[in-house]
C-alpha positions as CSV (number, residue, x, y, z in Angstrom):
1,M,102.4,92.1,122.4
2,S,104.1,95.0,124.2
3,V,107.4,95.1,126.1
4,H,108.1,97.4,128.9
5,L,111.7,98.4,129.9
6,L,112.7,99.6,133.1
7,L,115.9,102.2,132.8
8,S,116.9,102.8,136.7
9,A,119.9,104.8,138.3
10,G,119.7,102.2,141.1
11,R,121.6,103.8,144.2
12,G,124.0,105.6,142.0
13,P,125.0,109.7,142.4
14,R,122.8,112.7,140.6
15,E,124.6,112.2,137.3
16,C,123.6,108.7,137.1
17,A,119.8,110.1,137.1
18,W,121.1,112.5,134.5
19,A,122.3,109.5,132.7
20,V,118.8,108.0,132.6
21,A,117.4,111.1,131.1
22,R,120.0,111.1,128.3
23,L,119.7,107.4,127.6
24,L,115.8,107.5,127.3
25,G,116.5,109.9,124.6
26,R,118.7,107.7,123.0
27,L,116.6,105.0,123.5
28,Q,113.5,106.6,122.0
29,A,115.5,107.6,118.7
30,D,116.7,104.2,118.2
31,A,113.2,103.1,118.5
32,A,112.0,105.3,115.8
33,R,114.7,104.2,113.3
34,H,113.6,100.8,114.2
35,R,109.7,101.9,113.4
36,V,109.1,100.7,117.3
37,D,106.7,103.0,119.3
38,S,108.4,104.0,122.4
39,H,105.7,105.4,125.1
40,L,106.8,106.7,128.5
41,V,104.5,105.3,130.9
42,E,106.0,105.9,134.6
43,S,109.0,107.8,136.1
44,V,110.0,108.8,139.4
45,A,112.2,112.3,138.6
46,G,115.5,113.0,140.1
47,D,116.4,115.9,142.4
48,R,117.9,118.0,139.4
49,P,115.7,119.4,136.7
50,G,115.1,117.1,133.5
51,T,116.5,113.7,135.4
52,Y,114.9,110.8,136.6
53,R,115.8,108.3,139.0
54,S,114.0,105.5,136.8
55,V,111.6,105.4,133.9
56,V,109.7,102.7,132.4
57,V,109.1,102.5,128.4
58,R,106.5,101.0,126.6
59,L,107.5,99.6,123.4
60,D,105.1,98.4,120.9
61,G,106.2,97.3,117.2
62,P,107.0,94.5,114.7
63,D,109.6,93.1,116.5
64,E,109.5,95.0,119.9
65,A,111.3,92.2,121.9
66,T,114.6,92.4,119.6
67,F,115.1,95.4,120.1
68,A,114.5,95.6,123.7
69,A,117.1,92.9,123.8
70,G,119.6,95.4,122.4
71,W,119.0,97.8,125.3
72,T,118.5,95.5,127.7
73,G,121.7,95.1,130.6
74,T,124.0,97.5,132.3
75,L,124.1,100.9,130.2
76,C,126.9,103.6,130.2
77,W,126.5,107.5,129.6
78,Q,130.3,108.6,129.1
79,A,130.5,112.3,129.6
80,P,132.1,114.6,132.3
81,S,129.7,115.3,135.3
82,P,127.6,118.6,134.9
83,Y,127.4,118.7,138.8
84,R,131.1,118.5,139.6
85,P,133.4,119.6,137.0
86,G,136.5,118.5,139.1
87,T,135.6,115.1,138.9
88,G,137.5,112.9,136.7
89,R,134.6,110.0,136.3
90,K,133.3,110.2,132.8
91,N,131.3,107.1,133.3
92,W,127.7,106.6,134.7
93,Y,125.8,103.6,134.7
94,V,122.3,102.6,134.3
95,T,120.2,99.2,134.4
96,A,117.6,98.4,131.9
97,R,115.8,95.7,132.4
98,P,112.2,94.2,130.7
99,C,109.8,94.5,133.6
100,R,105.9,93.7,134.3
101,V,103.7,96.9,135.0
102,D,100.3,95.5,135.7
103,I,98.4,92.6,136.0
104,P,95.1,92.1,134.1
105,S,92.1,91.4,136.4
106,T,90.6,88.4,136.3
107,A,87.1,88.5,134.6
108,F,84.3,87.4,136.8
109,V,81.5,85.9,134.3
110,E,79.3,83.6,136.0
111,A,78.8,81.5,132.7
112,D,82.4,80.5,133.4
113,V,81.3,79.3,136.9
114,H,80.3,75.6,137.7
115,V,78.1,75.2,140.4
116,V,76.8,72.0,142.0
117,A,75.3,70.6,144.8
118,C,76.8,68.3,147.4
119,R,76.8,67.3,150.8
120,T,79.2,68.3,153.5
121,G,79.9,66.7,156.9
122,G,81.2,68.0,160.1
123,P,78.4,69.9,162.8
124,G,74.7,70.7,161.8
125,G,73.0,67.8,162.0
126,Q,71.4,65.0,160.2
127,H,69.7,67.3,157.7
128,R,72.8,68.7,156.6
129,N,74.2,65.2,156.1
130,K,71.8,63.6,154.0
131,V,70.6,66.4,151.5
132,A,72.8,67.8,149.2
133,T,72.3,71.6,149.9
134,A,75.9,73.0,149.8
135,A,77.1,74.8,146.8
136,Q,80.2,74.1,145.2
137,A,81.6,76.6,142.6
138,T,84.5,76.1,140.5
139,H,85.8,79.2,138.1
140,R,86.7,77.2,135.1
141,P,89.5,79.8,133.3
142,S,91.3,79.6,137.0
143,G,90.7,76.2,138.4
144,T,89.5,78.1,142.1
145,L,87.0,76.5,143.8
146,V,85.0,77.3,146.8
147,V,82.2,75.3,148.6
148,V,79.7,77.0,150.6
149,D,77.1,75.4,153.5
150,T,76.4,77.8,156.0
151,E,72.5,78.1,154.8
152,R,70.0,74.9,154.5
153,Q,69.0,75.9,151.3
154,F,71.0,75.2,148.1
155,G,69.7,78.9,146.5
156,L,71.3,80.7,149.5
157,N,74.7,78.8,149.6
158,R,74.5,79.0,145.6
159,A,74.5,82.7,145.8
160,A,77.2,83.0,148.9
161,A,79.7,80.8,146.6
162,L,79.3,83.2,143.8
163,R,80.3,86.3,145.9
164,L,82.8,84.1,147.9
165,L,84.8,82.9,144.4
166,R,84.7,86.6,143.2
167,R,86.5,87.7,146.3
168,R,89.0,85.0,146.0
169,L,89.6,85.9,142.6
170,A,90.3,89.6,143.3
171,E,92.4,88.7,146.1
172,G,94.3,86.4,144.0
173,D,94.6,89.5,141.3
174,A,95.7,91.5,144.3
175,R,98.3,89.2,145.7
176,A,99.5,89.1,141.9
177,G,100.1,92.7,141.6
178,R,102.0,93.1,144.7
179,A,104.2,90.6,143.1
180,V,104.9,92.2,140.2
181,T,105.9,95.3,142.1
182,A,108.3,93.8,144.4
183,A,109.7,92.3,141.5
184,R,110.5,95.5,139.8
185,R,111.9,96.9,143.3
186,R,114.4,94.6,143.0
187,L,115.3,95.5,139.8
188,H,116.5,98.6,140.8
189,D,119.4,96.9,142.7
190,E,120.6,94.9,139.8
191,L,122.9,97.6,138.6
192,V,126.5,96.1,138.1
193,R,128.9,99.1,136.9
194,G,131.1,98.3,134.0
195,D,130.7,95.7,131.7
196,A,128.2,97.9,129.7
197,V,126.3,96.4,126.9
198,R,125.7,99.6,125.3
199,V,128.0,102.9,125.6
200,E,126.3,106.2,124.6
201,R,127.9,109.6,125.0
202,P,127.1,113.1,123.6
203,R,127.3,113.5,119.8
204,P,129.5,116.2,118.1
205,P,127.4,118.9,116.4
206,G,125.8,117.5,113.3
207,A,126.7,113.6,114.0
208,T,124.1,111.1,113.7
209,G,123.3,107.5,114.6
210,A,123.5,105.7,117.8
211,R,126.7,104.3,119.2
212,L,126.2,100.4,120.1
213,R,129.4,98.9,122.1
214,S,129.9,95.3,122.4
215,R,130.3,94.0,126.0
216,S,134.1,93.6,125.4
217,A,133.9,97.2,123.7
218,G,132.1,98.3,127.1
219,R,134.9,96.9,129.0
220,S,137.6,98.9,127.5
221,A,136.1,102.3,128.1
222,G,136.9,102.0,131.6
223,R,135.5,101.8,134.9
224,G,134.3,105.3,136.2
C-alpha cells in the first residue's frame, strides 16, 4: 500500500521553498537506498527557479510506512541563504506529513443494490397506501438507502431509486474528496520551527550518505 508524504514550506520565506527542493532530493536518494520507490505526484513551485512551496511524494516499497515515519515531522535544511548573503540564519524548516491524495470513487454495480417493494404513507390517496408500489433501494457495500414513491408503478419507482442512489453515492464521494483537500491544506500550517526530527545540510565534496539527527540533536542545532 502506498504512502503519500507532503513536504511544505508553510508560510516560511523563499529559503524554505529552496529547502523543500533540497530535502526532496535527499528523501528520494534515501528512498533509493532503502529500496523504496519514490514518485513526485504533485508540486507547487516557489517564486525562484528550482524551488517548491510544497510537494507530494508517493512512496512504494516493502516497508514504505517505516521509511516515511523517518521523514515525518519538522525537517531542517541547514545552510546559508542563497538569496540573502548578509543574514546569519542557517536553519530553514519544512514540515513533512503523511497525507491522503484522493478518494477512490464508489463503484456502482446494480448487483450490489437490494431493491424491495414497500408501502409509504403521506398524501397520494388510498391506492398508494394499500399497494406496495414504492421502491426501497439499499447499496450493500456502503449501506446507503433511498426510497422512491413518486410513481404509481413499482418498475418506474425502482428505476428512479437506482438513479437517486447513484447520485447519492457520487455526492458522498465529492464530500469525501473536499474533506481530504481541506485536511491537506491544514497540514501546511502545522510547521513547527525548531525541534527538527531530521537535519540535513550540503555535503562536502566526495561525501556520501544522509545525515540523520534525533530530536535532541535537532534541538542542539540551534534556532534560525
